[in-house]
Each structure stands twice: as C-alpha cells, then as structure tokens.
DRENTORZA-236966 format. One line per 3 residues: number of its first residue (from 1); for each residue x, y, z of N, C-alpha, C. Coordinates in Angstrom, 1 decimal. Layout:
N
NUM = X Y Z X Y Z X Y Z  ... $
//
This chain:
157
1 = -188.0 -7.8 23.3 -188.6 -7.3 24.0 -188.0 -6.4 24.8  -186.9 -6.4 25.4 -185.9 -5.8 26.3 -185.4 -4.8 25.7  -185.0 -5.1 24.5 -184.2 -3.9 23.9 -185.2 -2.8 23.5 $
4 = -186.4 -2.9 23.2 -187.3 -1.7 23.3 -187.5 -1.2 24.2  -187.7 -1.9 25.5 -188.2 -1.3 26.6 -186.4 -0.8 27.3  -185.5 -1.2 27.2 -184.5 -0.7 27.9 -184.4 0.9 26.2 $
7 = -184.7 1.1 25.8 -184.9 2.4 24.5 -185.7 3.0 25.4  -187.2 2.4 25.4 -188.2 3.9 26.1 -187.6 4.3 27.4  -186.9 3.3 28.1 -186.4 3.8 29.2 -185.3 5.2 29.6 $
10 = -184.9 4.9 28.4 -183.9 6.0 28.1 -184.5 7.3 28.1  -185.6 7.2 27.3 -186.3 8.6 27.1 -187.0 9.1 28.2  -187.5 8.0 29.1 -187.8 8.2 30.6 -186.9 9.0 31.5 $
13 = -185.7 8.8 31.3 -185.3 9.0 32.3 -183.8 10.2 31.9  -184.2 10.8 30.8 -183.3 11.2 29.9 -183.2 12.5 30.3  -183.6 13.1 31.1 -183.5 15.0 31.2 -183.8 14.6 32.7 $
16 = -183.9 14.0 33.3 -184.0 14.2 35.1 -182.9 13.5 36.1  -182.4 14.1 36.7 -181.4 13.7 37.8 -181.9 13.0 39.3  -183.3 13.5 39.5 -183.5 13.6 40.9 -184.0 12.3 40.9 $
19 = -183.1 11.1 41.8 -183.5 9.9 42.0 -184.8 9.2 42.4  -185.6 10.1 44.0 -187.1 9.7 43.9 -187.5 9.8 42.7  -187.4 11.0 42.0 -188.8 11.2 40.5 -188.5 9.9 39.8 $
22 = -186.8 9.6 39.4 -186.6 8.7 38.8 -187.3 6.8 38.9  -187.0 7.1 40.6 -187.3 5.5 40.9 -189.2 5.9 40.9  -189.9 6.9 40.7 -191.6 6.6 40.8 -191.7 6.2 39.2 $
25 = -191.1 7.1 38.8 -191.2 6.6 37.1 -190.8 5.1 36.7  -189.6 5.1 37.2 -189.2 3.1 36.7 -190.0 2.5 37.0  -190.7 2.3 38.4 -191.4 1.7 38.9 -192.6 1.5 38.3 $
28 = -192.8 2.6 38.1 -194.4 2.4 37.1 -194.2 1.8 35.5  -192.8 2.4 34.8 -192.7 1.4 33.8 -192.1 0.1 33.5  -191.8 -0.4 34.8 -191.5 -1.9 34.6 -193.2 -2.0 35.2 $
31 = -193.4 -1.8 35.9 -195.1 -2.5 36.5 -195.9 -2.7 35.1  -195.9 -1.2 34.1 -196.9 -1.1 33.5 -196.7 -1.9 31.5  -195.3 -2.2 32.3 -194.6 -2.8 30.7 -193.9 -4.6 30.9 $
34 = -194.2 -4.8 32.2 -193.5 -6.4 31.4 -195.2 -7.1 32.6  -195.4 -8.4 31.8 -196.6 -9.4 31.9 -196.5 -9.9 33.3  -197.4 -9.7 33.8 -197.7 -10.9 35.2 -196.6 -10.6 36.7 $
37 = -196.6 -9.2 36.9 -196.8 -8.4 37.9 -197.8 -7.8 39.0  -197.4 -8.5 40.3 -198.6 -7.8 41.0 -197.9 -6.5 41.8  -196.3 -6.4 41.9 -195.8 -5.4 42.3 -194.0 -5.1 42.4 $
40 = -194.1 -4.1 41.8 -192.8 -3.3 41.3 -192.5 -1.9 42.4  -191.5 -2.1 43.3 -191.2 -0.8 43.8 -190.1 -1.1 44.7  -189.7 0.4 44.9 -187.9 0.6 45.8 -188.5 0.3 47.5 $
43 = -186.8 0.2 48.1 -186.9 0.2 49.4 -185.9 0.9 49.3  -185.8 2.2 50.2 -184.3 2.9 50.7 -183.6 2.8 51.8  -182.1 2.6 51.7 -181.8 1.6 53.1 -181.6 3.7 54.1 $
46 = -182.0 3.6 55.0 -181.4 4.7 55.8 -180.6 5.0 57.4  -179.9 3.6 56.9 -178.5 3.6 57.4 -178.8 2.4 58.6  -180.3 2.2 59.1 -180.2 1.1 60.1 -181.4 -0.2 59.4 $
49 = -182.2 0.6 58.7 -183.1 -0.4 57.7 -183.6 0.1 56.2  -184.5 -0.6 55.7 -185.1 -0.4 54.3 -186.4 0.6 54.6  -186.4 1.3 54.0 -187.9 2.0 54.2 -188.7 1.7 52.9 $
52 = -189.8 1.8 52.7 -190.7 2.1 51.8 -190.2 3.7 50.8  -190.2 2.9 49.4 -190.1 4.0 48.5 -191.0 4.2 47.6  -191.0 4.6 46.4 -192.1 4.6 45.2 -192.6 3.2 44.9 $
55 = -193.6 3.2 44.5 -193.8 1.6 43.7 -195.3 1.9 43.4  -195.8 0.6 42.6 -196.5 0.3 42.0 -197.7 -0.4 42.6  -198.6 -1.1 42.5 -198.9 -2.1 43.6 -200.1 -2.2 44.6 $
58 = -200.1 -3.2 45.3 -200.9 -2.7 46.5 -199.9 -2.5 48.0  -201.0 -1.9 48.7 -200.0 -1.2 49.9 -198.9 -1.9 50.5  -197.6 -1.8 50.5 -196.7 -3.0 51.0 -196.2 -2.7 52.7 $
61 = -195.1 -3.6 52.6 -194.7 -3.1 54.2 -193.8 -2.4 54.3  -193.7 -1.4 55.1 -193.1 0.1 55.2 -191.6 -0.3 55.8  -191.4 -0.9 56.5 -189.9 -1.5 57.0 -189.7 -2.9 56.8 $
64 = -188.5 -2.8 56.8 -188.0 -4.4 56.3 -186.0 -4.3 57.2  -186.1 -5.1 58.2 -184.6 -4.9 58.5 -184.0 -5.9 57.6  -182.3 -5.1 57.7 -181.3 -5.7 57.1 -181.3 -7.0 57.3 $
67 = -181.8 -7.9 56.5 -181.5 -9.6 56.6 -182.7 -10.4 56.3  -183.8 -9.6 56.8 -185.3 -10.1 56.9 -185.8 -10.2 55.6  -186.3 -11.5 55.6 -186.7 -11.2 54.1 -186.5 -11.3 52.9 $
70 = -186.6 -11.4 51.8 -186.2 -11.4 50.4 -185.0 -10.4 49.8  -185.9 -9.0 50.4 -185.5 -7.5 50.4 -184.0 -7.3 51.3  -184.4 -7.6 52.4 -183.7 -7.5 53.2 -181.9 -8.5 52.9 $
73 = -182.4 -9.8 52.5 -181.4 -10.4 51.9 -180.8 -10.1 51.3  -181.2 -9.7 50.0 -180.4 -8.9 49.0 -179.7 -7.9 49.7  -180.3 -7.2 50.3 -179.4 -5.9 50.8 -178.2 -6.2 51.7 $
76 = -178.6 -7.0 52.4 -177.5 -7.9 53.8 -176.3 -8.3 52.4  -176.4 -9.1 51.3 -175.5 -10.0 51.0 -175.6 -9.0 49.3  -175.7 -7.9 49.1 -175.4 -7.1 47.8 -175.9 -8.2 47.0 $
79 = -176.5 -8.9 46.5 -176.7 -10.0 45.9 -177.9 -9.6 45.2  -177.9 -10.0 44.2 -179.5 -10.3 43.1 -180.1 -11.3 43.6  -181.4 -11.6 44.3 -182.0 -12.5 44.9 -183.3 -12.9 43.4 $
82 = -183.1 -14.3 42.8 -184.5 -14.7 41.9 -184.9 -16.0 43.1  -186.0 -15.8 43.4 -186.7 -16.8 44.1 -188.3 -17.0 43.5  -188.1 -18.1 43.3 -189.6 -18.8 42.3 -190.4 -19.1 42.9 $
85 = -190.4 -19.8 44.5 -191.5 -19.5 45.2 -191.4 -18.9 46.7  -191.9 -18.5 46.9 -191.7 -17.6 47.9 -192.1 -17.9 49.0  -193.2 -19.1 48.8 -193.4 -19.7 50.1 -192.0 -21.0 50.8 $
88 = -191.3 -20.7 49.8 -189.8 -21.7 49.8 -188.6 -21.2 50.6  -188.7 -19.6 50.3 -187.8 -18.6 51.3 -187.9 -18.7 52.5  -187.2 -19.3 53.7 -187.3 -19.0 54.7 -187.3 -17.5 55.7 $
91 = -188.1 -17.5 56.0 -188.2 -15.7 56.3 -188.9 -14.9 55.8  -189.7 -15.5 54.1 -190.3 -14.5 53.7 -191.3 -13.5 54.2  -191.0 -12.2 54.0 -192.1 -11.3 54.5 -193.6 -11.3 53.2 $
94 = -194.6 -11.7 53.8 -195.5 -11.6 52.6 -196.3 -10.7 53.1  -196.1 -9.4 52.0 -196.9 -7.8 51.9 -197.9 -8.0 51.1  -198.3 -9.2 50.4 -199.5 -9.5 49.9 -199.1 -11.2 49.6 $
97 = -200.3 -11.2 49.8 -200.5 -13.1 49.8 -200.1 -13.5 48.3  -201.0 -12.9 47.5 -200.8 -13.3 45.9 -199.4 -13.0 45.4  -198.4 -12.5 45.7 -197.4 -12.6 45.4 -196.8 -14.5 45.6 $
100 = -196.1 -15.1 44.6 -195.9 -16.2 44.4 -194.4 -16.5 43.8  -193.5 -15.5 43.5 -192.2 -15.2 42.8 -191.8 -13.9 43.5  -190.3 -13.8 43.0 -189.6 -12.6 43.7 -188.8 -12.3 43.1 $
103 = -187.9 -11.1 42.6 -186.9 -11.0 42.3 -186.3 -9.7 43.2  -185.0 -9.2 43.4 -184.8 -8.7 44.1 -183.3 -8.0 43.6  -183.0 -6.6 43.7 -181.8 -5.9 42.9 -181.3 -5.2 43.9 $
106 = -180.3 -5.3 44.7 -179.6 -4.2 45.3 -179.4 -3.0 44.9  -179.8 -1.9 44.9 -178.9 -0.7 44.9 -177.9 0.1 45.2  -176.4 -0.2 44.4 -175.2 0.0 44.8 -174.6 1.1 44.2 $
109 = -174.1 2.5 44.8 -173.7 3.3 43.8 -172.2 3.4 44.6  -171.2 3.8 44.2 -169.7 4.2 44.8 -169.5 3.1 46.3  -169.8 1.8 45.7 -170.1 0.5 47.1 -170.6 0.7 48.0 $
112 = -171.9 2.2 48.0 -172.7 2.2 49.5 -173.7 1.2 49.0  -174.7 1.1 49.4 -175.8 0.4 49.4 -177.0 1.7 49.6  -177.9 2.0 48.3 -178.6 2.5 48.5 -180.2 1.9 48.8 $
115 = -180.6 1.2 48.1 -181.7 0.2 48.8 -181.9 -1.2 47.6  -183.1 -1.3 47.8 -183.4 -2.6 46.8 -184.8 -2.0 45.8  -184.8 -2.7 44.8 -185.9 -2.5 43.8 -186.4 -4.0 44.0 $
118 = -187.5 -4.4 43.8 -188.2 -4.9 44.2 -189.4 -5.2 43.3  -189.2 -6.9 42.5 -190.5 -7.0 41.7 -191.2 -8.4 42.2  -192.4 -8.5 42.4 -193.1 -9.7 42.5 -194.6 -10.0 41.4 $
121 = -194.6 -11.4 41.5 -195.3 -11.6 40.4 -196.2 -13.0 41.1  -197.6 -13.0 40.6 -198.6 -13.9 41.0 -198.3 -15.4 40.6  -197.1 -15.4 39.7 -197.2 -16.7 39.2 -195.6 -17.1 39.7 $
124 = -195.7 -19.0 39.8 -194.5 -19.5 40.3 -193.9 -19.4 39.2  -192.2 -19.4 39.8 -190.8 -19.3 38.7 -191.2 -18.2 37.4  -192.1 -17.0 37.8 -192.4 -15.8 36.8 -190.5 -15.6 36.0 $
127 = -189.8 -15.3 37.2 -188.6 -14.9 36.2 -187.5 -15.5 36.0  -187.4 -15.6 34.8 -185.6 -16.2 34.2 -184.5 -15.4 34.0  -183.7 -15.7 33.6 -182.4 -15.7 33.9 -182.1 -14.3 32.6 $
130 = -183.1 -14.1 31.6 -183.0 -12.8 30.4 -183.9 -12.0 31.2  -184.8 -12.1 31.9 -185.2 -11.0 33.1 -184.3 -10.6 34.4  -183.9 -11.4 34.6 -182.6 -10.7 35.6 -181.3 -10.2 34.9 $
133 = -180.5 -10.1 34.1 -179.9 -9.8 32.8 -180.8 -8.5 32.8  -181.4 -8.2 31.9 -181.6 -7.0 31.6 -182.3 -6.0 32.5  -183.3 -6.5 33.5 -183.4 -5.8 34.6 -182.2 -5.3 34.7 $
136 = -181.5 -6.3 35.4 -180.2 -5.3 36.0 -179.7 -4.0 35.2  -180.0 -4.4 34.0 -179.4 -3.3 32.9 -180.0 -2.3 33.4  -181.5 -2.1 33.1 -182.0 -0.9 33.6 -181.8 -0.4 34.7 $
139 = -181.6 -1.2 36.2 -181.3 -0.7 37.2 -179.9 0.1 37.1  -179.3 -0.5 36.8 -178.3 0.2 36.5 -177.7 1.4 36.0  -178.7 1.2 34.8 -178.8 2.5 33.8 -179.4 3.8 34.7 $
142 = -180.5 3.3 35.4 -181.2 4.3 36.9 -180.1 4.7 37.8  -179.4 4.2 38.1 -178.4 4.3 39.3 -177.2 5.1 38.5  -176.9 5.3 37.3 -175.9 5.9 36.6 -176.4 7.1 36.4 $
145 = -177.6 7.6 36.0 -178.5 8.5 35.5 -178.9 9.6 36.6  -179.1 9.0 37.8 -179.4 9.6 38.8 -178.6 9.7 40.0  -178.8 11.0 40.6 -178.1 11.7 41.5 -178.9 10.7 42.7 $
148 = -178.1 10.1 43.6 -178.6 8.9 44.7 -178.4 9.7 45.9  -177.6 11.0 45.8 -177.2 11.8 47.1 -178.2 12.6 48.1  -179.2 12.4 47.4 -181.2 12.6 48.0 -181.5 11.8 49.2 $
151 = -180.8 10.4 48.8 -181.2 9.5 49.7 -180.5 9.8 51.0  -179.2 10.3 50.8 -178.4 10.4 52.0 -178.8 11.8 52.4  -179.4 12.6 52.0 -180.0 14.1 52.7 -180.8 13.5 53.4 $
154 = -182.2 12.8 52.6 -182.8 12.7 53.8 -183.2 11.7 55.1  -181.7 10.9 54.7 -181.7 9.9 56.3 -180.7 10.6 56.9  -180.4 11.6 56.5 -178.9 12.5 57.5 -179.7 13.0 58.7 $
157 = -179.1 13.1 59.6 -179.7 13.6 61.2 -179.8 15.0 61.6 $
//
C-alpha cells in the first residue's frame, strides 16, 4: 500500500513549493488514503508554541505549548511519538474524545523545528512500525520538496 501512496504523493507535491499549500494537500491525502483515522494535520512552531495549521477531521486545539501533550512532547524531544493508548499518556490533550491512538512526527529542516504532523485514530494501537517508517518517509519528502521559509515569515515580528 505505501509504495503506491508514496508515488501518488510525488504527483500531489510535484510542482508546488509553497509549504502551506503542500501541508493542506498532505493532510487531506493522508486522511483520505489511510484507514481508521479521525484526524490528520499540522501544527506550526511560532517560536514559542505550536499553532494549528492545515488539517482534516474535527475542529482541534488551536495552541499547544511545547512539552505538553503528545504533539508538544514530540516537538520538545524532536522525536516521533507513537502512542497506542492516548489515555495512558500523561498529559494527553484530548481535542477529540474519539481519538484512542496517536502518532506525531516533528518537522525538522536545517536543524530547525518547523512544527509537527499529527495523526489520530479511533482505534487502540492503530499505528505499527510500517506506518511509522513510511509516513516518516512521506514527511521527509514534504519537507524536502517544500519551501518552509514561509513559516518563519508568518511568525516574524
């Protein structure tokens, strides 16, 4: 499944460099092509906290402090977080009470934190090693093909 999805993602991102445009398409692409998801989207780092970006799913938390919840912890540690049961994650932020498992990818480019990509599922232990590995490849492709400087410009004073 992932081999085909990665090829399709290439076509989606092929001729566009705008990071916000690409993150909007990326979240829709993941949400509509992976089974058992109830949320897929981005939070952008403004220099102090994570702010909601393009997403698919129910309305979400607008701001997340670094180090708080799964997204804030992923951003702080700059580490992919795979949580089988969000109720067992100390400090989990429940934006959607239907979410049972979560996977978060920090967005790092040129050693700078850009934000995170977050996906949630209404199923416990939805995300496996294969999901983690392949979605990480897709996130890396998104970062490589996109001009992320737009995020810095958005949040510069």
